[in-house]
C-alpha positions as CSV (number, residue, x, y, z in Angstrom):
1,M,0.0,0.0,0.0
2,E,3.0,2.3,0.1
3,E,2.5,3.7,-3.4
4,I,-1.2,4.4,-2.7
5,Y,-0.3,6.2,0.6
6,Q,2.4,8.2,-1.2
7,Y,0.1,9.2,-4.1
8,L,-2.8,10.2,-1.8
9,I,-0.5,12.1,0.7
10,E,1.0,14.1,-2.2
11,F,-2.6,14.7,-3.5
12,G,-3.5,16.2,-0.1
13,F,-5.2,13.5,1.9
14,K,-4.4,12.9,5.6
15,K,-3.2,9.5,6.8
16,F,-6.4,8.9,8.7
17,D,-8.4,9.5,5.5
18,I,-6.2,7.2,3.5
19,D,-6.7,4.5,6.1
20,N,-10.4,4.8,5.6
21,I,-10.0,4.6,1.8
22,V,-7.8,1.5,1.6
23,N,-9.8,-0.3,4.2
24,N,-13.2,0.5,2.7
25,Y,-15.4,-2.5,1.8
26,A,-15.6,-1.3,-1.8
27,F,-11.9,-2.0,-2.4
28,I,-11.4,-5.3,-0.6
29,R,-11.5,-7.3,-3.9
30,Y,-8.8,-5.2,-5.6
31,K,-5.1,-5.8,-5.9
32,E,-3.0,-2.9,-4.7
33,S,-1.9,-2.1,-8.3
34,T,-5.5,-2.1,-9.6
35,L,-6.7,0.1,-6.7
36,L,-3.8,2.6,-7.3
37,K,-4.7,2.7,-11.0
38,K,-8.4,3.4,-10.2
39,I,-7.5,6.1,-7.7
40,I,-5.2,7.9,-10.1
41,S,-7.5,7.7,-13.1
42,N,-10.5,8.9,-11.2
43,S,-8.6,11.7,-9.5
44,N,-7.2,12.9,-12.9
45,Y,-10.6,12.7,-14.5
46,L,-12.3,14.7,-11.8
47,L,-9.5,17.3,-12.1
48,E,-10.1,17.5,-15.8
49,V,-13.8,18.0,-15.3
50,G,-13.1,21.0,-13.1
51,Y,-13.0,19.9,-9.5
52,S,-10.1,21.2,-7.4
53,K,-7.9,18.8,-5.3
54,S,-9.5,20.1,-2.1
55,Q,-13.0,19.5,-3.5
56,I,-12.1,15.9,-4.6
57,I,-10.7,15.3,-1.1
58,K,-13.9,16.5,0.4
59,M,-16.0,14.3,-1.9
60,V,-13.9,11.2,-1.3
61,K,-14.1,11.7,2.5
62,R,-17.8,11.9,2.2
63,F,-18.1,9.0,-0.2
64,V,-15.1,6.8,-0.4
65,P,-16.6,4.5,-3.1
66,L,-16.3,7.4,-5.5
67,Y,-13.0,5.8,-6.4
68,D,-14.8,2.6,-7.3
69,I,-17.1,4.2,-9.9
70,S,-15.8,4.0,-13.4
71,I,-14.9,7.1,-15.3
72,E,-17.5,6.1,-18.0
73,N,-20.3,6.0,-15.3
74,I,-19.2,9.3,-13.8
75,N,-19.2,10.9,-17.3
76,Q,-22.5,9.4,-18.2
77,K,-24.1,10.7,-15.0
78,I,-22.8,14.2,-15.7
79,N,-24.3,14.0,-19.3
80,D,-27.6,12.6,-18.0
81,L,-27.9,15.5,-15.5
82,I,-27.1,18.0,-18.2
83,E,-29.8,16.5,-20.4
84,M,-32.2,17.0,-17.4
85,G,-31.5,20.7,-17.4
86,Y,-28.7,21.1,-14.9
87,S,-25.6,23.1,-15.9
88,K,-22.1,21.8,-15.4
89,D,-21.5,24.3,-12.5
90,Q,-24.8,23.2,-10.8
91,I,-23.8,19.5,-11.2
92,K,-20.4,20.3,-9.7
93,K,-22.0,22.1,-6.7
94,M,-24.5,19.2,-6.1
95,T,-21.8,16.5,-6.3
96,I,-19.4,18.3,-4.0
97,T,-22.0,18.3,-1.3
98,L,-23.5,14.9,-2.3
99,P,-20.9,12.9,-4.2
100,Q,-23.1,9.8,-3.7
101,L,-25.1,11.3,-6.6
102,F,-22.6,9.7,-8.9
103,G,-23.7,6.4,-7.6
104,Y,-27.5,7.0,-7.9
105,N,-29.4,5.4,-10.7
106,I,-30.6,8.1,-13.1
107,V,-34.1,6.6,-13.1
108,S,-34.2,7.1,-9.3
109,I,-33.1,10.7,-9.7
110,K,-35.8,11.4,-12.2
111,N,-38.4,9.6,-10.1
112,K,-37.5,11.8,-7.1
113,I,-38.0,14.9,-9.2
114,N,-41.4,13.6,-10.4
115,D,-42.4,12.7,-6.9
116,M,-41.6,16.3,-5.8
117,I,-43.7,17.6,-8.7
118,S,-46.6,15.4,-7.6
119,L,-46.4,17.3,-4.3
120,G,-47.1,20.6,-6.0
121,Y,-43.7,21.9,-6.9
122,T,-42.8,22.8,-10.5
123,E,-39.9,21.1,-12.2
124,E,-37.9,24.4,-12.1
125,Q,-38.6,24.7,-8.4
126,V,-37.4,21.2,-7.7
127,K,-34.2,21.8,-9.7
128,K,-33.6,25.0,-7.7
129,M,-34.2,23.1,-4.5
130,T,-31.9,20.2,-5.4
131,I,-29.1,22.6,-6.4
132,S,-29.4,24.3,-3.0
133,L,-29.8,21.0,-1.2
134,A,-28.5,18.1,-3.2
135,A,-29.2,15.9,-0.2
136,L,-32.9,16.1,-1.2
137,F,-32.1,13.3,-3.6
138,S,-31.2,11.1,-0.6
139,F,-34.4,11.8,1.4
140,S,-37.3,9.3,1.0
141,I,-40.4,10.8,-0.5
142,N,-42.3,9.6,2.6
143,N,-40.0,11.6,4.9
144,I,-40.5,14.7,2.6
145,K,-44.3,14.2,2.8
146,Q,-44.2,13.8,6.5
147,K,-42.2,17.0,7.0
148,I,-44.8,18.9,4.9
149,D,-47.6,17.4,7.0
150,D,-45.7,18.3,10.2
151,M,-45.3,21.9,9.1
152,I,-49.0,22.1,8.3
153,S,-49.8,20.8,11.8
154,L,-47.9,23.8,13.1
155,G,-50.4,26.1,11.5
156,Y,-48.9,26.8,8.1
157,S,-51.0,26.3,4.9
158,R,-49.7,23.9,2.2
159,E,-48.9,26.9,0.0
160,E,-46.9,28.5,2.8
161,V,-45.0,25.3,3.4
162,K,-44.3,25.2,-0.3
163,K,-43.0,28.8,-0.2
164,I,-40.8,28.1,2.9
165,T,-39.3,24.9,1.5
166,I,-38.5,26.4,-1.9
167,A,-36.6,29.2,-0.1
168,I,-34.9,26.9,2.4
169,P,-35.1,23.2,1.3
170,S,-32.7,22.4,4.1
171,I,-35.8,22.4,6.4
172,F,-36.5,19.0,5.0
173,G,-33.5,17.8,6.9
174,Q,-34.4,19.5,10.2
175,N,-36.1,17.7,13.1
176,I,-39.6,18.9,13.5
177,N,-39.0,19.4,17.3
178,N,-36.2,21.8,16.4
179,I,-38.5,23.8,14.2
180,K,-41.1,23.9,17.0
181,Q,-38.4,25.1,19.3
182,K,-37.4,27.9,17.0
183,I,-41.0,29.1,16.9
184,D,-41.2,28.9,20.7
185,D,-37.9,30.8,21.1
186,L,-39.1,33.6,18.8
187,M,-42.4,33.8,20.8
188,L,-40.3,34.1,24.0
189,L,-38.7,37.2,22.4
190,G,-42.2,38.9,22.6
191,Y,-43.9,37.9,19.4
192,S,-47.3,36.2,19.0
193,E,-47.6,32.9,17.2
194,E,-49.2,34.6,14.2
195,Q,-46.3,37.1,14.1
196,V,-43.7,34.4,14.2
197,K,-45.5,32.5,11.3
198,K,-45.6,35.7,9.3
199,M,-41.9,36.4,10.0
200,T,-40.9,32.9,9.0
201,I,-43.0,33.0,5.8
202,I,-41.3,36.3,4.8
203,L,-37.9,35.1,5.8
204,P,-37.8,31.2,5.9
205,T,-34.0,31.4,6.7
206,L,-35.0,32.3,10.2
207,F,-35.3,28.6,10.7
208,S,-31.6,28.2,9.9
209,L,-30.3,31.1,12.1
210,S,-29.3,30.6,15.7
211,I,-31.7,32.2,18.2
212,E,-28.7,34.1,19.6
213,N,-28.0,35.6,16.1
214,I,-31.7,36.6,15.7
215,K,-31.8,38.0,19.2
216,R,-28.8,40.3,18.7
217,K,-30.5,41.8,15.6
218,I,-33.9,42.1,17.2
219,D,-32.3,43.8,20.3
220,F,-30.6,46.4,18.1
221,Y,-33.6,47.1,15.9
222,R,-35.7,47.7,19.1
223,E,-32.9,49.9,20.5
224,I,-33.1,52.3,17.4
225,G,-36.9,52.2,17.2
226,L,-37.2,50.0,14.2
227,D,-39.3,47.2,15.8
228,F,-41.7,47.2,12.9
229,V,-39.0,46.1,10.5
230,I,-38.8,42.8,12.4
231,T,-42.4,41.8,11.7
232,D,-43.2,43.8,8.5
233,D,-39.9,43.6,6.5
234,T,-38.3,40.6,8.1
235,R,-36.1,40.1,5.1
236,Q,-33.8,42.8,6.4
237,L,-32.8,40.5,9.3
238,M,-30.6,38.8,6.7
239,Q,-28.2,41.8,6.9
240,S,-25.6,41.5,9.7
241,V,-26.3,43.6,12.8
242,E,-22.7,44.8,12.5
243,L,-23.3,46.4,9.1
244,T,-26.7,47.9,10.1
245,F,-25.1,49.4,13.2
246,A,-22.2,50.8,11.2
247,R,-24.5,52.4,8.7
248,Y,-26.7,53.8,11.4
249,E,-23.7,55.3,13.2
250,Y,-22.3,56.7,9.9
251,F,-25.5,58.5,9.0
252,K,-25.9,59.8,12.6
253,S,-22.3,61.0,12.8
254,N,-22.5,62.8,9.4
255,N,-25.9,64.4,10.1
256,I,-27.4,62.5,7.3
257,A,-31.2,62.3,7.8
258,I,-32.6,58.7,7.8
259,K,-35.8,59.7,6.1
260,S,-36.5,56.0,5.3
261,Y,-35.2,53.0,7.2
262,R,-34.4,51.4,3.8
263,I,-31.3,53.6,3.6
264,L,-29.8,51.2,6.1
265,F,-30.3,48.3,3.7
266,Y,-29.0,49.8,0.5
267,S,-26.8,47.5,-1.7
268,E,-23.1,48.3,-1.3
269,E,-23.0,49.6,-4.8
270,K,-25.8,52.0,-4.2
271,Q,-24.3,53.1,-0.9
272,K,-20.9,53.7,-2.4
273,K,-22.4,55.6,-5.3
274,Q,-24.5,57.9,-3.1
275,F,-22.2,58.3,-0.1
276,G,-18.8,57.3,-1.3
277,V,-18.1,54.7,1.4
278,T,-17.8,50.9,1.4
279,N,-19.2,48.4,3.8
280,Q,-15.6,47.5,4.9
281,E,-14.8,51.1,5.7
282,L,-17.9,51.5,7.8
283,L,-17.4,48.2,9.6
284,L,-13.8,49.2,10.5
285,K,-14.9,52.7,11.7
286,Y,-18.0,51.7,13.6
287,P,-17.5,48.3,15.3
288,Y,-20.7,47.0,16.9
289,K,-21.0,45.7,20.4
290,S,-24.3,44.6,22.0
291,I,-25.4,45.8,25.3
292,E,-24.3,42.5,26.9
293,E,-20.9,42.8,25.3
294,E,-20.5,46.4,26.6
295,I,-21.4,45.3,30.1
296,K,-18.8,42.5,29.9
297,D,-16.2,45.0,28.8
298,V,-17.0,47.3,31.7
299,R,-16.7,44.4,34.2
């Protein structure tokens, strides 16, 4: 195995990862020389296709049998996915996060898309979702249906669940108890159940943010009198509290009237064009500290 170890170490793998490769059940039947040949040929092919060494290492660590799939089958899977409407870059993105996709039967992949369409999604929506969350191909359709039913049981309509899952398909991988907990946590911050539902429909990514992250933003918006933004324009919570604070302090320090709260959420391009300052410059000049952090500093 010396040659295999030498090749993979030079490629960038750690010894622990190489141990997992050579001891994998998929390679037990191979002679050392045959295995080395497969590893080299597959690595070179993936490099030619456009994957970087670090991406290949990540893929193999997630799915060691990638080295057991023939180049012909990998190439055929890429071509099949292109015929289905995915671009090469999209296929690359999906297979980096789910290299097992190269081992899936193309019929199963098409069936999963058709199953999702039968649940009310369009083909384009399903493709968008699978590009964002390739792992969707690994979820059983029964589990997907169950998650939709679970969300409906929380008070969302089927259309609202559809909207949420299109925006954040990773919710299909979340435990329903964690979703319930996020709703409860938001209610503990002073919002009604209806307000929380409205907020999560406007900004489904709230389900993927930590409650600590959300709380820091909410505390600051309340501090500057923009409570209504949280419930009525929840999308703005996507902007970091650090940047919102820096912009707020910049306008205040330069006596620039904030006639509309939207000025705090301009694109960087619009901000630079109108005020001649970049986000990075603002962040450096006006570093944000929460009330809790300021108290800690005083202590």
